[in-house]
VEXDREN-2710 file (C-alpha; in Angstrom, 1 decimal):
% VEXDREN-2710
k/r/px/py/pz
1/MET/-19.1/-19.5/-95.8
2/ASN/-17.6/-16.8/-93.6
3/GLU/-14.9/-16.9/-90.9
4/THR/-17.3/-17.6/-88.1
5/GLU/-18.8/-20.7/-89.9
6/VAL/-15.3/-22.0/-90.7
7/ILE/-14.2/-21.6/-87.1
8/GLU/-17.3/-23.2/-85.8
9/LEU/-16.9/-26.2/-88.2
10/CYS/-13.3/-26.6/-87.1
11/ARG/-14.3/-26.5/-83.4
12/THR/-17.1/-29.0/-83.9
13/SER/-14.6/-31.3/-85.8
14/ILE/-12.1/-31.2/-83.0
15/VAL/-14.8/-31.9/-80.4
16/THR/-16.0/-34.9/-82.5
17/LEU/-12.5/-36.1/-82.8
18/VAL/-11.9/-36.0/-79.1
19/ILE/-15.2/-37.8/-78.4
20/VAL/-14.4/-40.5/-81.0
21/ALA/-10.8/-41.1/-80.1
22/GLY/-10.9/-40.2/-76.4
23/PRO/-12.1/-43.5/-74.9
24/ILE/-9.4/-45.5/-76.7
25/LEU/-6.6/-43.0/-75.8
26/ILE/-7.7/-42.8/-72.1
27/ILE/-7.8/-46.6/-71.7
28/MET/-4.4/-46.9/-73.5
29/MET/-2.9/-44.4/-71.2
30/ILE/-4.1/-46.3/-68.1
31/VAL/-2.9/-49.6/-69.5
32/GLY/0.5/-48.1/-70.4
33/THR/0.9/-46.7/-66.9
34/VAL/0.0/-50.1/-65.3
35/ILE/2.5/-51.9/-67.6
36/SER/5.2/-49.3/-66.8
37/VAL/4.7/-49.7/-63.1
38/PHE/4.8/-53.5/-63.4
39/GLN/8.0/-53.2/-65.4
40/ALA/9.5/-50.9/-62.9
41/VAL/8.6/-53.1/-59.9
42/THR/9.8/-56.3/-61.5
43/GLN/12.8/-54.6/-63.3
44/ILE/11.8/-56.3/-66.6
45/SER/12.8/-54.2/-69.5
46/GLU/11.2/-56.2/-72.3
47/GLN/9.7/-54.0/-75.0
48/THR/7.3/-56.7/-76.3
49/LEU/5.7/-56.8/-72.8
50/ALA/4.7/-53.2/-73.3
51/MET/3.8/-53.3/-76.9
52/VAL/1.8/-56.5/-77.5
53/PRO/-0.9/-55.9/-74.8
54/LYS/-1.4/-52.3/-76.0
55/LEU/-1.7/-53.5/-79.6
56/LEU/-4.2/-56.2/-78.8
57/LEU/-6.1/-53.7/-76.6
58/VAL/-6.3/-51.1/-79.4
59/PHE/-7.6/-53.8/-81.8
60/GLY/-10.2/-55.1/-79.4
61/LEU/-11.4/-51.6/-78.3
62/SER/-11.7/-50.5/-81.9
63/ILE/-14.0/-53.4/-82.7
64/LEU/-15.9/-53.0/-79.4
65/LEU/-16.4/-49.2/-79.8
66/MET/-16.9/-49.2/-83.6
67/PRO/-20.7/-48.7/-83.3
68/PHE/-20.3/-45.7/-81.0
69/MET/-17.6/-44.2/-83.1
70/LEU/-19.5/-44.7/-86.4
71/GLY/-22.6/-43.2/-84.8
72/GLN/-20.7/-40.1/-83.7
73/LEU/-19.1/-39.6/-87.1
74/THR/-22.4/-40.2/-88.9
75/GLU/-24.1/-37.7/-86.7
76/PHE/-21.3/-35.2/-87.3
77/PHE/-21.5/-35.6/-91.1
78/GLN/-25.3/-35.4/-91.2
79/HIS/-25.6/-32.3/-89.0
80/GLU/-22.5/-30.4/-90.0
81/ILE/-21.2/-31.3/-93.4
82/ALA/-24.4/-32.5/-95.2
83/ASP/-26.4/-29.5/-94.1
84/ARG/-23.7/-27.1/-95.4
85/ILE/-23.6/-29.0/-98.7
86/ILE/-27.4/-28.7/-99.0
87/ALA/-27.2/-25.0/-98.1
88/VAL/-24.7/-24.4/-101.0
89/GLY/-27.0/-26.3/-103.4
90/VAL/-30.1/-24.4/-102.3
91/GLY/-28.5/-21.0/-102.6
92/ALA/-27.6/-18.2/-100.3
93/THR/-31.2/-17.0/-99.9
94/GLN/-34.3/-19.0/-99.0
95/ASN/-37.0/-18.5/-96.5
96/GLY/-38.2/-15.1/-97.8
97/GLY/-34.8/-13.5/-98.4
98/ALA/-33.2/-14.6/-95.1
99/PRO/-30.0/-16.5/-95.3
100/PHE/-30.5/-20.2/-95.4
101/THR/-29.8/-21.9/-92.1
102/PRO/-29.1/-25.6/-92.0
103/SER/-31.7/-27.8/-90.1
104/THR/-34.5/-25.4/-90.5
105/GLY/-36.6/-27.7/-92.7
106/VAL/-36.8/-25.2/-95.5
107/THR/-36.9/-27.0/-98.8
108/PRO/-35.8/-25.6/-102.2
109/GLY/-38.6/-23.9/-104.0
110/ALA/-40.8/-23.6/-100.9
111/THR/-42.5/-20.3/-100.4
112/PRO/-42.7/-18.9/-96.8
113/THR/-46.2/-18.5/-95.4
114/GLY/-47.3/-15.3/-93.8
115/GLY/-48.6/-15.6/-90.4
END
């Protein structure tokens, strides 16, 4: 694995992290702002008023968004990590001497057909 592949894997990992954690963080930011404005308007400085709703919301959103988050993480693992593991197992050269590229459908021991 060269530098370009490592950088691409890190970039894809960060994008997947933002996609998975983004909805919960955005909703939490909105709820936190609403609670802060409510506390400022009513001059209530109770910390549990800010913490308990956020905690319950994170718990509820985690359960509600779990299928989406699991699907994104599974897709990331299958398309990025598993293909690279398979590429290491197959070897550096397949497909007639060309470097093995994940998701090409080339199976170990397959001979390329001339066309």
